[in-house]
N, C-alpha and C positions, 0 to 999 in steps of 0.2 A: 054596274059596279060589282055586283055579287059574283059575276063571272071571273073577275080578276083577283078575288081573294086567293085563289089557288096560285095564280101567277105571282101575286105579291110575296108569297112564301119563297118563291125562287129568287126574287129580287134581293132579299137579305143575304143570300149566299154569294151572289155575283157582284162584281165591281159596280159601284154606283155610276161610273162614267158610261157604262154600256147601257144601251136601251134595247128593248125587244125590237127585232126586225119586224117590219110591217109588210104584209103581202096583200096583193089585190084579191086573192081568193085562197081558200084552203086547198090542200093537195089531195090527189087521189080520189078514191071512191068513199063516199060518206056511208058510215055503218049505222044501222038502226039501233044497235045496242053496244054496250061496252063488252069487249071480249072477256071470257072467263079468266084468263091469265092476269087481267088487270084488276079484277074485283077482289074485295076484301077490306080488312081494317088495317090501317097503317099508322105507325107512330108519327106524330107531327114533328118534322125536322127542326122546328123553331125551338132551340134550346133556351132562349131567353124568356119564353112564355112561363108565367107563374102557374097557370092552370094546366092540368094534364089534358091534352087534346089529341084526338085521333082523326085521321082522314078516312072516311068511309066511302068506298066506291062500290056501287051496285050496278044492276043491269042497265039503267038509263039515267043515273045521277051520281053525283059525289057531294059530300058535305063534310064540314068540320063538326065534330061531336059537340063542342062547347056552344056552337051557334045553332045547331039543329036545323039549319036552312038547307033544303035540298036544291042543288043546282042541276037542273035537268038538261039532257041533250036537247038541242033546239036549233032553230035557224041561225042562232048566234053562238052556239057552243056545239062543236062537231068533233067526233072521233072518226078518223078516216084511215084508209090503208092504201099503200102503193108498194107493190112488189114485196109484200110481207113486212114492210115497215109501217108502224102505227104512229099517227100524229094526232095530237089534241090541239084544236084550233078554237080560238074564241075572239069575239068581237063585241066591243061595248056598243050600247044602243045608239050613242051619238057619234059613232065612228063608222067608217065604211071599210076599214082595213082589218086584216086578220093577224093575230099573234099566234105563233105556233110553237108547240113542244114536240120533240121526238120522245116517244115512250118505249122503253125496252125492259123486258123482264130480266132479272139477274137472280137466279135461284128463286127464293120466295119473295124477294124484294123487287121494287120498281126503280128504274133509273129514269130520270127526267132531264132532258137536255133542251134548254131554250135556244132559240135562234136569236143571236144578238148582233147588233151593229153599233159601233161607236163612231158617230159622225165627226168627233173631235180628233180622231187620229187618221193618219194617212191610209188611204184605201188599200194599199198593198199590205198593211198590217192587220186588216180585217180579213180573216180567212173566208168569210162569206162572199166577199167581193171578187174572189177568184172564180166564183161560179155565177154570180149575179151582179148586175150593175144597177144600183138604186137610182130612181128618178125622183125629182122633187115635184110634189103636187102644188096646187095653187095655194095651199095653206102652209107651205114650207115643211112638209113632212117628207122624209125619204121613204119611198115605197119600192118594194121589189115586185117584179112581175113573176107570177108563179110559173115555174117550169118543173114538172114533177121529176123528169129525168135528172136535171141539174140538182134539184133538192135532194134526191135520193143519193146521188154521187157525193154531194157535200156531206150528207149525213154519214155515209159509210166511210169516207176518207178523212174528213176534218172534224166534224162535230163530235164523234165518239172519242176523240183525243182530249176533248175538254172535260173539265170536272163536272160531273153530273150531280144532281140532287138525288139522294137515295131515300126512298120511302121504305122503311123497314116494316115488314109484316108483323102484326101483333100476334 
């Protein structure tokens, strides 16, 4: 659950009908540490929060300042690289699928783009299905098979057109 605190911040920004796309594995090459350009202290984008909160990103963990719980890179929380694009991937302990964010620096800030899929709308209206065809697993989850080249192409052509969550550096 702690892995998805960060992802839950994103959920408040995006339409509730959309769900995180689930992949069978994370993309690219797994990194041992978080690259320097992503490290720092960032303002929490949740404007409804009554407490002042910051997202702290260090060499091998991230945390919310008000909670003080460090979420370390692990087998279920990975930062990876493919062709110079960085992805943050996480998996809940009781799940076998990965949820992925594309992370891109923008000046001093970070832009976070979740991979979303809305199973309730026609596939041609989901931009991700131009690149991937989801398959339903035995538990009725829609799962995308990872293909780094298609993911990279989707990231560069479609995903960056979407509204990103901006983490402003403190």
